[in-house]
C-alpha positions in Angstrom: 51.0 -13.6 12.9 48.5 -11.1 14.2 49.8 -8.5 11.7 49.7 -10.7 8.6 49.3 -9.1 5.2 45.8 -8.5 3.9 46.2 -11.2 1.3 46.5 -13.9 3.9 42.8 -13.8 5.1 41.7 -13.7 1.4 43.9 -16.7 0.5 42.7 -18.7 3.5 39.1 -17.8 2.9 39.3 -18.9 -0.8 41.1 -22.1 0.2 38.3 -23.1 2.6 35.6 -22.2 0.0 37.1 -24.9 -2.2 35.5 -27.5 0.1 32.0 -26.1 -0.9 29.4 -24.0 0.7 27.7 -26.7 2.8 25.4 -25.1 5.4 25.1 -21.8 3.6 22.1 -22.6 1.5 19.7 -20.8 3.8 22.2 -17.9 4.1 22.3 -17.4 0.4 18.5 -17.9 -0.1 17.7 -15.4 2.6 20.0 -12.7 1.3 18.9 -13.3 -2.3 15.2 -13.1 -1.4 15.5 -9.9 0.6 17.7 -8.1 -2.0 15.5 -9.3 -4.8 12.4 -7.9 -3.1 14.0 -4.4 -2.6 15.7 -4.4 -6.0 12.6 -5.7 -7.7 10.2 -3.2 -6.1 12.5 -0.3 -7.0 12.9 -1.6 -10.6 9.2 -2.0 -11.1 8.6 1.5 -9.6 11.2 3.0 -11.9 9.6 1.2 -14.8 6.2 2.4 -14.0 7.4 6.0 -13.4 9.4 5.9 -16.7 6.3 4.5 -18.4 4.2 7.4 -17.1 6.9 9.9 -18.2 7.6 8.5 -21.6 3.9 8.1 -22.4 3.0 11.3 -20.6 1.7 13.1 -23.7 -0.7 10.2 -24.5 -1.9 9.7 -20.9 -2.4 13.5 -20.6 -4.1 13.7 -23.9 -1.8 16.4 -25.0 1.2 18.5 -23.9 -0.8 20.6 -21.5 -4.3 20.2 -20.0 -6.3 23.1 -18.4 -9.3 21.9 -16.5 -12.2 23.7 -14.9 -15.1 22.3 -12.8 -18.6 23.9 -12.7 -18.0 26.3 -15.5 -16.7 26.5 -19.1 -13.8 28.7 -20.2 -15.0 32.1 -21.2 -14.4 33.5 -24.7 -11.2 35.3 -23.6 -9.7 32.2 -22.0 -10.8 30.0 -24.9 -9.2 32.4 -27.4 -6.0 32.4 -25.5 -5.8 28.6 -25.4 -6.7 28.3 -29.1 -3.8 30.6 -29.9 -1.2 28.4 -28.2 -1.6 25.2 -30.3 -4.1 22.6 -31.4 -7.0 22.7 -28.9 -9.3 19.8 -28.0 -12.2 20.2 -25.6 -13.6 17.4 -23.4 -16.4 17.4 -20.8 -17.0 14.8 -18.1 -19.6 14.1 -15.5 -21.6 11.4 -13.9 -25.2 10.7 -14.9 -27.9 8.0 -14.8 -28.4 5.9 -17.9 -32.0 4.4 -18.3 -33.3 1.7 -20.5 -36.7 1.3 -22.0 -37.5 -1.5 -19.6 -36.7 0.6 -16.5 -33.2 -0.5 -15.7 -30.7 2.2 -14.5 -27.0 2.5 -14.1 -24.6 5.2 -13.1 -22.3 6.1 -16.0 -19.2 8.3 -16.4 -20.0 10.5 -19.4 -17.1 11.7 -21.5 -18.1 14.2 -24.2 -15.5 14.8 -26.9 -15.0 17.0 -29.9 -13.9 16.1 -33.4 -10.2 16.3 -32.6 -10.3 13.8 -29.8 -7.9 12.1 -29.2 -5.1 14.5 -30.0 -2.6 11.6 -29.3 -3.1 7.9 -29.4 -6.3 6.3 -30.5 -9.5 4.9 -29.0 -10.1 1.2 -29.7 -13.6 0.0 -30.4 -15.0 -3.5 -30.6 -15.8 -3.4 -34.3 -12.5 -1.7 -35.2 -13.9 1.4 -36.8 -12.6 4.9 -36.1 -14.2 6.7 -33.2 -15.1 9.7 -35.3 -17.1 7.6 -37.7 -18.9 5.8 -34.9 -20.2 8.5 -32.5 -22.2 11.6 -33.6 -25.6 12.2 -35.1 -28.3 14.6 -33.8 -31.9 14.6 -32.8 -33.1 11.0 -32.4 -30.1 9.5 -34.2 -27.4 10.2 -31.7 -24.8 7.5 -31.5 -22.4 6.8 -28.5 -20.0 4.1 -27.4 -19.8 2.5 -24.0 -17.6 0.3 -21.8 -18.5 -3.4 -22.2 -19.4 -3.3 -18.5 -22.5 -1.2 -19.2 -23.7 -3.7 -21.8 -23.2 -6.5 -19.3 -24.7 -4.7 -16.4 -27.9 -3.7 -18.2 -28.0 -6.9 -20.4 -28.0 -4.8 -23.5 -27.7 -6.1 -27.1 -25.6 -4.3 -29.8 -27.2 -1.0 -31.0 -29.4 -0.8 -27.9 -30.8 2.6 -26.8 -30.4 4.3 -23.4 -31.6 7.6 -22.1 -29.2 10.1 -20.5 -30.8 13.2 -19.1 -33.2 14.3 -21.8 -31.3 12.6 -24.6 -31.8 9.1 -26.1 -28.6 7.6 -27.5 -27.8 4.4 -29.4 -24.9 2.4 -28.2 -23.2 1.8 -31.5 -20.2 -0.1 -30.3 -18.1 -1.2 -27.3 -15.3 1.1 -26.1 -12.4 -1.3 -25.5 -9.8 1.3 -24.6 -9.1 5.0 -24.5 -5.6 6.4 -24.5 -6.1 9.0 -21.7 -8.0 6.7 -19.3 -5.3 6.8 -16.6 -5.6 10.6 -16.3 -9.3 10.4 -15.4 -8.8 8.8 -12.1 -11.1 6.2 -10.5 -14.6 6.0 -11.9 -17.7 4.6 -10.1 -19.5 3.6 -13.3 -18.8 2.4 -16.8 -17.7 4.9 -19.5 -20.3 6.4 -21.9 -18.6 8.4 -24.7 -20.5 10.8 -26.9 -19.9 14.0 -28.9 -20.0 17.4 -27.2 -23.0 18.4 -29.3 -24.9 15.5 -28.1 -23.9 16.3 -24.5 -25.2 19.8 -24.8 -28.5 18.5 -26.1 -28.9 16.2 -23.0 -30.0 18.9 -20.7 -27.3 17.9 -18.2 -25.4 21.2 -18.5 -26.9 23.6 -15.9 -25.3 26.4 -13.8 -23.3 24.9 -11.0 -23.4 21.3 -12.4 -20.5 19.2 -11.4 -19.0 19.0 -14.9 -15.3 19.0 -15.5 -14.2 20.8 -18.7 -10.8 19.8 -20.0 -8.9 21.9 -22.6 -6.0 20.0 -24.1 -3.3 21.5 -26.2 -0.8 19.8 -28.6 2.0 22.4 -28.7 4.5 23.0 -31.5 7.7 21.0 -31.0 9.8 24.1 -30.0 7.3 25.3 -27.3 7.8 23.8 -23.9 4.7 23.3 -21.7 6.1 25.6 -19.0 6.0 28.6 -21.4 2.3 28.2 -22.0 1.5 27.6 -18.3 3.4 30.7 -17.3 1.5 32.8 -19.8 -1.8 31.4 -18.7 -1.1 32.1 -15.0 0.0 35.7 -15.9 -3.0 36.4 -18.2 -5.7 34.8 -16.0 -4.5 34.7 -12.4 -8.0 34.0 -11.1 -9.1 31.5 -13.6 -9.0 28.6 -11.2 -7.5 26.3 -13.7 -6.0 23.0 -12.6 -3.0 22.7 -15.0 -1.4 19.4 -15.8 1.5 18.9 -18.3 2.9 15.9 -20.1 5.8 15.8 -17.6 3.3 15.0 -14.8 0.4 13.5 -16.6 -1.1 11.8 -13.5 0.2 13.3 -10.2 -2.2 11.3 -8.1 -1.1 8.1 -9.8 2.5 9.0 -9.4 2.0 9.7 -5.7 0.2 6.5 -5.3 3.1 4.6 -7.0 5.5 6.3 -4.6 3.5 5.5 -1.5 2.9 1.9 -2.6 6.6 1.5 -3.5 7.6 2.7 0.0 5.3 0.3 1.6 6.4 -2.7 -0.4 10.0 -1.7 0.1 9.5 -1.8 3.8 8.0 -5.3 3.4 11.1 -6.2 1.4 13.3 -4.8 4.1 11.3 -6.9 6.6 12.2 -10.0 4.4 15.8 -9.0 4.5 15.8 -8.5 8.3 14.0 -11.8 8.8 16.7 -13.3 6.5 19.3 -11.7 8.7 18.3 -14.1 11.4 19.0 -16.9 8.9 22.4 -15.3 8.2 23.2 -15.2 11.9 22.1 -18.8 12.3 24.3 -19.9 9.3 27.3 -18.0 10.6 26.9 -19.4 14.1 26.7 -22.9 12.7 29.7 -22.2 10.4 31.7 -21.1 13.4 30.7 -24.3 15.2 31.9 -26.4 12.3 35.1 -24.5 12.1 35.8 -24.8 15.8 38.8 -27.2 15.3 40.3 -25.0 12.6 39.9 -21.9 14.7 41.6 -23.7 17.6 44.4 -24.9 15.4 45.0 -21.3 14.1 45.0 -19.9 17.6 47.4 -22.7 18.7 49.8 -21.7 15.9 49.7 -18.1 17.1 47.0 -16.5 15.1 45.4 -13.5 16.9 41.7 -12.9 17.4 41.7 -10.1 14.8 43.2 -12.4 12.1 40.7 -15.2 12.8 37.8 -12.7 12.7 39.0 -11.2 9.4 39.5 -14.6 7.8 36.0 -15.8 8.5 34.4 -12.4 8.0 36.0 -12.4 4.5 34.7 -15.8 3.7 31.2 -14.8 5.0 31.1 -11.6 2.9 32.3 -13.4 -0.2 29.3 -15.8 0.1 27.1 -12.8 0.9 28.2 -11.1 -2.3 27.2 -14.2 -4.2 23.7 -14.2 -2.7 23.4 -10.4 -3.3 24.3 -10.8 -7.0 21.6 -13.5 -7.3 19.1 -11.2 -5.7 20.1 -8.2 -7.8 19.8 -10.3 -11.0 16.3 -11.6 -10.1 15.2 -8.1 -9.0 16.4 -6.4 -12.1 14.6 -9.0 -14.3 11.2 -8.5 -12.6 10.1 -5.4 -14.7 11.2 -7.1 -17.9 9.2 -10.2 -17.0 6.1 -8.1 -16.2 6.5 -6.0 -19.4 7.0 -8.9 -21.8 4.9 -11.6 -20.1 2.0 -9.7 -18.4 1.8 -6.4 -20.3 -1.8 -7.1 -21.4 -2.9 -7.5 -17.8 -1.3 -4.4 -16.4 -3.4 -1.3 -16.0 -0.4 1.0 -16.2 2.2 1.6 -18.8 5.6 0.0 -18.0 9.0 0.8 -19.5 11.5 -1.7 -18.1 14.9 -0.3 -17.5 18.0 -1.1 -15.5 18.2 1.3 -12.6 21.8 1.3 -11.3 20.9 3.6 -8.3 18.2 1.2 -7.2 20.4 -1.8 -7.6 23.2 -0.1 -5.6 20.7 0.7 -2.8 19.5 -2.9 -2.7 23.1 -4.2 -2.7 23.9 -1.8 0.1 21.0 -3.1 2.1 22.2 -6.7 1.5 25.8 -5.9 2.5 24.8 -4.1 5.7 22.4 -6.9 6.7 25.1 -9.5 6.2 27.5 -7.5 8.3 25.0 -6.7 11.0 24.0 -10.3 11.5 27.3 -12.0 11.0 29.6 -9.9 13.1 28.0 -10.9 16.4 28.5 -14.7 16.1 32.0 -14.1 14.7 32.7 -11.8 17.6 31.8 -14.4 20.1 34.2 -16.9 18.6 37.1 -14.4 18.6 37.0 -14.2 22.4 37.1 -17.9 23.0 40.4 -19.4 24.1 42.0 -22.6 22.6 41.0 -24.8 25.5 37.5 -23.4 25.7 37.0 -24.0 22.0 37.6 -27.7 22.5 35.7 -27.8 25.8 32.7 -26.0 24.2 32.1 -29.0 22.0 30.7 -30.6 25.1 29.6 -27.7 27.3 29.0 -24.6 25.2 29.2 -21.4 27.1 27.6 -18.0 26.5 30.2 -15.3 25.7 29.7 -11.7 24.5 32.3 -9.9 22.5 34.2 -7.0 24.0 32.5 -3.6 24.0 34.5 -2.2 21.2 33.4 -5.1 18.9 29.8 -4.6 20.0 30.2 -0.9 18.9 31.5 -2.1 15.6 28.3 -4.3 15.2 26.2 -1.2 15.8 27.7 0.6 12.7 25.9 -1.5 10.0 22.7 -1.4 12.2 22.7 2.4 12.3 23.5 2.5 8.6 20.4 0.3 7.9 18.2 2.6 9.9 19.6 5.7 8.2 19.0 4.2 4.7 15.5 3.2 5.5 14.6 6.7 6.7 16.6 8.7 4.1 15.2 7.0 1.1 11.6 6.8 2.3 9.0 9.1 0.8 7.3 9.4 4.2 9.9 9.8 6.9 7.3 9.4 9.6 6.2 6.0 8.4 9.8 5.0 8.0 10.6 6.0 11.6 7.6 4.1 12.9 8.7 1.1 10.9 12.3 1.2 12.2 11.0 1.6 15.8 8.6 -1.3 15.3 11.3 -3.6 13.7 13.8 -2.9 16.5 11.1 -3.3 19.1 10.0 -6.6 17.5 13.6 -8.0 17.7 14.0 -7.0 21.3 10.5 -8.3 22.3 11.1 -11.6 20.5 14.4 -12.1 22.2 12.8 -11.4 25.5 10.0 -13.9 24.6 12.6 -16.5 23.9 14.4 -15.8 27.1 11.2 -15.9 29.2 10.1 -19.1 27.5 13.5 -20.7 28.3 13.3 -19.4 31.9 9.8 -20.7 32.3 10.7 -24.1 30.9 13.7 -24.2 33.3 11.5 -23.5 36.4 8.6 -25.8 35.6 8.3 -28.8 37.9 9.6 -32.0 36.4 6.9 -33.8 34.5 6.3 -37.5 35.2 5.6 -38.1 31.5 8.9 -38.8 29.9 8.2 -37.3 26.4 6.9 -34.1 28.0 9.9 -33.9 30.4 12.3 -34.3 27.4 10.3 -31.6 25.4 10.5 -29.1 28.2 14.1 -29.7 28.8 15.0 -29.4 25.2 13.5 -25.9 25.2 16.0 -24.5 27.7 19.1 -26.7 27.4 22.4 -25.2 26.2 22.5 -24.7 22.5 18.6 -24.9 22.2 17.1 -23.6 19.0 14.5 -21.6 20.9 15.9 -18.1 20.3 16.3 -18.7 16.5 12.9 -20.4 16.2 11.1 -17.6 18.1 12.8 -14.9 16.1 12.3 -16.3 12.7 8.8 -17.6 13.2 7.7 -14.7 15.3 8.7 -12.0 12.8 7.0 -13.8 9.9 3.9 -14.6 11.8 3.6 -11.0 13.1 3.7 -9.7 9.6 1.2 -12.3 8.3 -1.3 -11.6 11.1 -0.9 -7.8 10.7 -1.5 -7.9 6.9 -4.3 -10.4 7.2 -6.2 -8.3 9.8 -5.6 -5.1 7.9 -7.0 -6.6 4.7 -9.9 -8.2 6.6 -10.7 -4.9 8.4 -10.8 -3.0 5.1 -13.1 -5.5 3.6 -15.2 -5.6 6.8 -15.5 -1.8 6.9 -16.5 -1.6 3.2 -18.9 -4.5 3.1 -20.4 -4.7 6.6 -19.6 -2.1 9.2 -20.0 1.1 7.1 -23.2 0.3 5.3 -25.0 -0.2 8.6 -24.8 3.5 9.3 -24.0 5.0 5.9 -26.6 6.6 3.6 -28.2 4.5 1.0 -27.9 7.1 -1.8 -26.0 10.3 -2.6 -27.8 12.7 -5.0 -25.8 15.3 -6.8 -26.6 18.1 -9.3 -29.9 19.1 -7.6 -30.8 22.5 -9.0 -32.1 24.9 -6.4 -35.3 25.4 -8.3 -35.9 21.6 -8.3 -34.8 21.0 -4.7 -38.2 21.5 -2.9 -40.1 19.3 -5.4 -37.3 16.6 -5.2 -37.4 16.6 -1.4 -41.2 16.2 -1.5 -40.9 13.4 -4.0 -38.5 11.4 -1.9 -40.6 11.9 1.3 -43.5 10.4 -0.6 -41.5 7.6 -2.3 -39.5 6.7 0.8 -41.4 8.0 3.9 -39.5 5.8 6.3 -36.1 7.2 5.2 -34.3 10.3 6.4 -33.3 13.0 4.0 -30.5 15.6 4.2 -29.7 18.3 1.7 -26.9 20.9 1.6 -25.6 23.3 -1.0 -22.3 22.5 -2.7 -19.8 24.2 -5.0 -16.3 23.1 -6.1 -13.2 25.0 -5.2 -9.4 24.7 -5.3 -7.2 26.0 -2.6 -4.9 28.6 -4.0 -2.9 29.8 -0.9 -2.6 28.9 2.7 -1.8 31.7 5.2 -0.3 33.8 2.4 1.8 30.9 1.0 0.9 29.6 -2.5 0.0 25.9 -2.5 2.9 25.2 -4.8 5.2 26.0 -2.0 3.2 24.3 0.8 4.6 20.8 1.8 2.0 19.2 4.0 2.3 15.7 5.4 1.2 12.9 3.0 -2.0 12.2 4.9 -3.1 15.8 4.3 -1.6 16.4 0.8 -4.8 15.2 -1.0 -6.6 18.4 0.1 -4.3 20.5 -2.1 -4.6 18.2 -5.2 -7.3 19.4 -7.4 -10.8 20.7 -6.6 -12.6 20.0 -3.3 -16.3 20.3 -2.4 -17.2 23.3 -0.4 -20.4 24.3 1.3 -21.9 27.0 3.5 -24.1 26.8 6.6 -25.5 28.9 9.4 -25.1 26.2 12.0 -22.5 23.5 12.7 -23.2 20.6 10.2 -24.4 17.3 11.7 -21.6 14.9 12.4 -19.2 17.8 13.2 -18.3 19.5 16.5 -16.3 22.7 17.0 -13.1 22.1 18.9 -11.4 25.5 18.4 -12.7 29.0 17.6 -16.3 30.0 17.4 -19.1 29.5 14.8 -20.4 32.6 13.1 -24.0 31.9 13.7 -27.2 32.8 11.8 -27.5 36.0 9.7 -23.8 36.6 9.8 -22.9 39.5 7.5 -19.2 40.2 8.2 -16.1 39.3 6.3 -16.1 35.7 4.9 -15.2 33.1 7.4 -14.5 29.4 7.0 -14.3 26.3 9.2 -11.8 23.5 8.5 -11.4 20.0 9.8 -8.9 20.2 12.7 -6.3 17.6 11.6 -6.2 19.0 8.0 -5.8 22.5 9.3 -2.9 21.4 11.5 -1.3 19.7 8.5 -1.6 22.9 6.5 -0.2 25.0 9.3 -3.5 26.9 9.8 -5.0 28.1 13.0 -8.0 30.2 14.0 -7.6 33.7 12.5 -5.4 32.7 9.6 -6.4 33.5 6.0 -7.0 30.9 3.2 -7.7 31.6 -0.4 -9.9 29.2 -2.5 -10.8 29.7 -6.1 -14.5 29.0 -6.7 -16.0 29.4 -10.2 -13.0 31.5 -11.4 -13.0 33.9 -8.4 -10.4 33.9 -5.6 -12.3 33.9 -2.3 -10.3 35.0 0.7 -11.7 33.9 4.1 -10.5 33.8 7.7 -10.4 30.6 9.6 -13.2 31.1 12.2 -13.5 27.6 13.7 -11.9 24.1 13.5 -14.1 21.0 13.6 -13.8 17.3 14.3 -15.6 15.2 11.6 -17.1 11.7 11.6 -15.5 10.6 8.3 -16.7 7.0 8.8 -20.4 8.0 8.7 -20.2 8.4 4.9 -22.5 11.3 5.4 -22.2 14.8 3.9 -18.8 15.9 5.2 -16.9 18.9 3.9 -13.4 20.0 4.7 -14.3 23.6 4.0 -17.6 25.1 5.4 -18.1 28.8 4.8 -20.3 31.5 6.2 -23.4 31.8 3.9 -22.7 35.4 2.9 -19.5 34.3 1.1 -21.4 33.0 -1.9 -24.3 35.4 -2.3 -25.5 35.2 -5.9 -23.3 32.2 -6.9 -24.8 29.5 -9.1 -25.2 26.7 -6.5 -26.5 23.2 -6.8 -27.4 20.9 -3.9 -26.2 17.5 -2.8 -28.4 15.2 -0.7 -28.4 11.9 1.1 -31.2 9.4 1.7 -30.8 7.0 4.6 -33.0 4.1 5.5 -33.0 3.7 9.3 -32.2 -0.1 9.2 -31.0 -0.4 5.7 -33.1 -1.5 2.7 -33.3 -4.4 0.4 -31.8 -4.3 -3.1 -35.3 -4.4 -4.6 -36.3 -1.3 -2.6 -33.2 0.6 -3.5 -33.3 -0.3 -7.1 -37.0 0.6 -7.3 -36.3 4.0 -5.8 -33.4 4.5 -8.2 -35.7 3.9 -11.2 -38.3 6.3 -9.9 -35.7 9.1 -9.4 -34.2 8.5 -12.8 -37.6 8.8 -14.5 -38.9 11.8 -12.5 -35.6 13.8 -12.4 -33.3 12.7 -15.2 -30.8 15.5 -14.6 -30.1 14.4 -11.0 -27.4 11.9 -10.5 -28.0 9.2 -8.0 -25.0 7.3 -6.5 -26.0 4.1 -4.7 -23.6 3.6 -1.8 -23.5 -0.2 -2.2 -22.3 0.1 -5.8 -19.6 2.7 -4.8 -18.4 0.4 -1.9 -18.2 -2.5 -4.3 -15.9 -0.5 -6.6 -13.8 0.4 -3.6 -13.7 -3.2 -2.4 -12.6 -4.4 -5.8 -9.8 -1.8 -5.8 -8.8 -2.7 -2.2 -8.8 -6.4 -3.3 -6.4 -5.6 -6.2 -4.0 -3.8 -3.9 -4.3 -6.6 -1.3 -3.1 -9.1 -3.9 0.0 -7.0 -4.6 0.7 -6.6 -0.9 0.2 -10.3 -0.2 2.6 -11.1 -3.1 5.3 -8.8 -1.6 4.6 -10.1 1.9 4.9 -13.7 0.8 8.6 -13.0 0.2 9.0 -12.1 3.9 7.0 -15.2 4.8 9.2 -17.4 2.6 12.2 -16.0 4.2 10.7 -16.8 7.6 10.1 -20.3 6.6 13.6 -20.7 5.3 15.1 -19.3 8.5 12.9 -21.5 10.6 14.0 -24.6 8.6 17.6 -23.5 8.9 17.3 -22.9 12.6 15.8 -26.4 13.2 18.3 -28.0 10.8 21.2 -26.4 12.7 20.1 -28.4 15.7 19.9 -31.7 14.0 23.3 -32.9 15.3 22.1 -32.4 18.8 18.8 -34.2 17.9 20.9 -37.0 16.4 22.9 -37.4 19.6 19.7 -37.3 21.7 17.8 -39.8 19.6 20.8 -42.3 19.6 21.4 -42.1 23.3 17.6 -42.4 24.0 17.4 -45.5 21.8 20.4 -47.1 23.5 18.7 -46.5 26.9 15.6 -48.3 25.6 13.3 -45.4 24.4 10.9 -46.4 21.7 10.6 -44.6 18.4 7.1 -43.5 19.3 8.2 -41.8 22.6 11.1 -40.0 21.0 8.9 -38.8 18.2 6.2 -37.7 20.7 8.9 -35.7 22.7 10.0 -33.9 19.6 6.4 -33.2 18.6 5.7 -31.7 22.0 8.9 -29.6 21.9 8.1 -28.1 18.5 4.5 -27.8 19.3 5.2 -25.8 22.5 7.7 -23.6 20.7 5.2 -23.0 17.9 2.3 -22.3 20.3 4.3 -19.8 22.4 5.6 -18.0 19.2 2.1 -18.1 17.7 0.6 -16.4 20.8 3.2 -13.6 20.5 2.7 -13.3 16.8 -1.0 -13.0 17.1 -0.8 -10.4 19.9 1.9 -8.3 18.2 0.4 -8.6 14.7 -3.0 -7.6 16.1 -1.5 -4.6 17.8 0.3 -3.5 14.6 -2.9 -3.9 12.6 -4.8 -1.9 15.2 -2.4 0.9 14.9 -2.5 1.0 11.1 -6.3 0.7 10.9 -7.1 3.1 13.7 -4.5 5.9 13.2 -3.5 5.6 9.5 -6.8 4.6 8.0 -9.2 6.2 10.5 -11.3 3.1 10.7 -12.8 1.4 13.8 -10.7 -1.7 14.3 -12.5 -5.0 14.7 -10.6 -8.1 15.9 -11.5 -11.0 13.5 -10.4 -14.2 15.3 -10.7 -16.4 12.2 -7.7 -15.1 10.2 -5.6 -14.7 13.3 -6.2 -18.1 14.7 -5.7 -19.7 11.3 -2.3 -18.0 11.1 -1.4 -19.3 14.6 -2.5 -22.8 13.8 -0.4 -22.7 10.6 2.6 -21.5 12.6 2.4 -24.5 15.0 1.9 -26.9 12.2 4.9 -25.5 10.3 7.1 -25.7 13.3 6.2 -29.3 14.0 6.6 -30.2 10.3 10.0 -28.7 9.9 11.1 -30.0 13.3 10.2 -33.6 12.4 11.4 -33.4 8.8 15.1 -33.9 9.8 14.3 -36.2 12.7 12.3 -38.8 11.0 15.2 -40.2 9.0 17.2 -40.6 12.3 14.4 -42.5 14.0 14.2 -45.1 11.2 17.9 -46.2 11.6 19.8 -48.3 14.0 21.9 -46.6 16.7 25.1 -48.5 16.0 25.9 -46.8 12.7 25.7 -43.4 14.4 27.4 -44.3 17.6 30.6 -44.8 15.6 30.6 -41.1 14.6 29.6 -39.6 17.9 
């Protein structure tokens, strides 16, 4: 019978399934949740990516965009662009808007020509076309603004504000703009005007931080790559940042990829937590099938046949749960697109992604195999007599080594998939190591807890003695409870502390040592007068001013940036323009760790200093060359020194600091900070903001509190999405916990009936169970808080470069919730037993 045909296990499995799937509810729910999380995240990511691609022309504002910062295109460049297709010019910068009654606000100016927008349309509050609303000249200039500006300054319709030297009338509210996503994150509300009005504002000065965008709508038969290749060949040193319709928002796409990877790992956590539920369900299933297995072995069935029969049945049920998860996951982007499209900031094009569904299904199959093989393998080694004897005295048996090696196959496949399909292999490897470590540690915690309970002196209090005994007795639920609750609690504490630390850093810790203001676009001719003004207006504050230009890295150690593949944490340095400066001495907040500073009055070949970690990520060391395009010129410099920076200070930090002789004669503006020693009140800061805006209208002041508020709001939005994904893992943990405790209800029933027969009151039995579940919950909560805090510390310290602060409130709240949850689920199945008479149950024991 050991070599029965393959159809026999299938027939036997189907015959047993006719009796129903009792006991497999948690099994199905856990698999469905985990698969849904992975399939849903992939489907939403694909929908967003497809949305960016299909609407790339609209988001990009054209087929190709050439952008420059700090300078306009010269006549030759402008003539070349105009000859390629329909050309639209846009300028953008930050400035201060002032009202007649002295209110000020930072605004994001967008100056457009008559052709804007080339694609799509801007929506205004009154419904009129944009071209008919903005325009005018002299004292009759009309602009439109984001509704936030009206609300922030409490402005009525047709109110006037002053920007630079220009007074503009806010003719309408700007509801939406088709290319908003391509502009990135703004720190102020949008103010849109014509290019002619912008030129009359006095904000355009040599070296001003103005981004000029030149957008082309190409003929249908001209691909964007043809134009970009021509542009690079004709103007190799133009310093353009080129973006095409095929990659309209690379920063956003990279953000989606990173966020997708993180949420996928959270979904995989849910699946792994659910795997514990799978193992519990299969183990309970084997216990229920003990008589059947014994009968089969008595009739001559071999261990292999028994294993195949019940593995077939398990995987058939797993397939059912996986299909449910795939269906729900595939439906998520359609639900978002058709139910919440008006609330989404990104375009979404829902599609069915077969590759993503196949990957999620593979994860589900491997998880089911990895967690069901071990309990099935233990049963295969049990003899007939032992199977019957184990009903009274269960023993601990491990499968033979070859079977354990078979179990390792799906585990290794899960690890390989998690790493291969991750956008950041380093993060994926850390996650895999942490997940495996968590499983091992939690199993050790369970074993130590059982060993400790076994060695404790016998308590005189009967309920306490019963509770301690139940923790270590044969067949105790301790390992399952600790695994399921510990994993979920660890994840909850880690995410809670990471979120709390981000908010703490942005709202409390950083402002204590951060500057109160950043000032940009300070003309060198105005710099002495501006510094004197601030010393008089805020004598107690410290002032720091440094020169600044904008540059884009072109090549690193002779390799063009297009061919450089730095790690994700460094890639931002190569995406677009960066601020650069020059100095005779090492800037404050920096220290040289490699190489040597050039010193005052240096007149040799250009040298540059980089931040140490960024240099390593780019593969640069002291003596290597780096080429940066500044104002249309490629500047080649040698790395002379590497520095450590205090990024958290929020001071003036630059990745690239050059020797001063590098930029002799270049149009340079200054950037400055103003820092109150012990902070300042809102009234003080707002009063100074008004004085600066009145005296120096061309200088842009950025109040740090306002910038941090914008960042905090963005972090809050991301935290909501992370919590939503993490809640799937937490629900899986709760389900597994409920299943683990439910699996032990037969033992609880036996205990309760015997204790009642021996004279125990309902109150004492209930107290014993409360103490047992409370002790389990407390021990697991302690581990979850410690492990979750350690995980949060690693993320906050090494990935976010923040100073970690342990916040006991969120952690202790999670621990208390874990204890309460364990007690609640533990008592849920016991309460019904305690209310009934023992006689009815003694008949079935």
